[in-house]
N, C-alpha and C positions, 0 to 999 in steps of 0.2 A: 504494500500500500504506500502511496506517495501523496503527501499533503503539501500544499504551498501556502506560505503566509508572507505578506509584505511587512517589513519592519524598517522604518527610517530609510525609505527608498532602496532597501536591500531585500532581495528575495531569499527567503529561508525555506528550505525544503526539509520535510520530515521523512524518516525511513525507519521501519521496524528493525529491531536487532537481528532477527532472522534474515531479513533481506540484506541488511548491512554486511552480515557475515559472508553472504554469498557474493556480494559485489564490492567488497572492501577495496581491493587494488584498483578496480575501475573507477570507483568514487574518488580515490586519492588523485588519480590522473585528471578526473573531471574538475575537481576543486582547484587543482593547480592551473588548469587551463582556463576555467571560467571565472574563478574568484568567488563562486557561490558558497554559501554556508549551508551545511546539513546538520539537522538535529536528529540524533538517534534516540528512538523511543522504545521503552519496554513496558508492556501492559498499558500503553497509551500515556506513559509518563516520560518526559525528557530525561535522559540519563547521560548524554554526552553530546558534544558539539564538534563538528569537523569543519574547519575553516582554513583559509589560506594563511600561511605563515607570513607575518609582516615585519619580521626582524625582532631582535631582542629588546626587551624593555630596559629603560634606563635604570641603572643600579641606584638604589637608595637604601640607607640603613633601616632595617626592621620593616621594610615596606612602606616607609613614610614618604611624604611629599618630597620630591627631589630637591627643592630649594630649602628644606628644613635643615638647620644646623644644630648639632648638639654641642653645647659649650659646658665644659666642666665634667666632673665625675657624676653620672646620673645614677650610679648604683651604690655609692658610698653612704654610710649611715648619716643621718641628720645630726647637726650639732645640738639642736634644741630638742629635748624630749617632748613627746606629745602623746595624747591619749585618744584613741578612736572610740566613737560612740557605738554601743552595741545595739 
């Protein structure tokens, strides 16, 4: 079964896991050629997404915003004792 859905001017195609298993290599070629995104479903629930590789993401510490800077020791104990409310 193949379902189509338009998202932000991008066509997303859906495919069941059993069909994906049979067509995996052909789908990889198609995604590379067309740039389309495929969502793999299992029991009508999305479980994976197959989309073109667009290059590595910019490295940032702890997955934070790339322009964020950590200044000082963020794991050292605090100088002033404090109590947390329960």
